[in-house]
C-alpha positions in Angstrom: -46.0 1.3 36.7 -43.1 -0.1 38.7 -45.2 -0.6 41.8 -47.7 -2.7 39.8 -44.9 -5.0 38.6 -43.9 -5.5 42.3 -47.6 -6.2 43.2 -48.0 -8.7 40.4 -44.7 -10.4 41.3 -45.8 -10.8 44.9 -49.3 -12.1 43.9 -47.6 -14.6 41.5 -45.4 -15.8 44.4 -48.3 -16.1 46.8 -50.4 -18.0 44.3 -47.5 -20.3 43.5 -46.9 -21.0 47.2 -50.2 -22.7 47.7 -49.5 -26.4 48.4 -52.2 -28.1 46.3 -50.8 -31.6 46.9 -50.9 -31.1 50.6 -54.4 -29.6 50.6 -55.9 -32.2 48.3 -54.2 -35.1 50.2 -55.2 -33.9 53.6 -58.8 -32.7 53.0 -60.0 -35.2 50.5 -58.0 -38.4 51.3 -56.9 -37.8 54.9 -53.3 -38.4 53.9 -50.2 -36.2 54.3 -48.2 -37.0 51.2 -45.1 -35.5 52.9 -44.9 -38.5 55.2 -44.6 -41.1 52.3 -42.6 -41.7 49.2 -40.2 -38.9 48.2 -41.8 -36.6 50.8 -42.7 -34.1 48.1 -46.1 -32.5 47.7 -46.1 -32.6 43.9 -48.3 -34.6 41.6 -45.8 -37.5 41.1 -45.5 -38.3 44.8 -49.2 -37.8 45.2 -49.7 -40.4 42.5 -47.4 -42.8 44.1 -48.9 -42.4 47.6 -52.7 -41.9 46.9 -53.2 -42.6 43.2 -54.6 -41.0 40.1 -57.7 -39.6 41.7 -55.6 -37.3 43.8 -52.7 -36.8 41.4 -54.8 -35.4 38.5 -56.3 -32.5 40.5 -52.9 -31.7 42.0 -51.4 -31.6 38.6 -54.2 -29.4 37.2 -54.0 -27.0 40.2 -50.2 -26.7 39.8 -50.6 -26.0 36.1 -53.3 -23.4 36.8 -51.1 -21.8 39.4 -48.3 -21.5 36.9 -50.6 -20.1 34.3 -52.0 -17.6 36.7 -48.6 -16.3 37.6 -47.7 -15.8 33.9 -51.1 -14.1 33.1 -50.6 -11.7 36.0 -47.2 -10.6 34.7 
């Protein structure tokens, strides 16, 4: 039982470490959001740099990552 808690915690950490703002910005809009604005890869800076078309998917991916971490534990 204790080993499963550790496995779920590691999986939650790995899921949460996926940089959705960087991935969406680079692959779909050819823009590295870390180079502009607050240099953060979150939805707010993505909105400032690229716009709503990129910020909404980043926000949804980040929310799903958080929910996945909670569901695993």
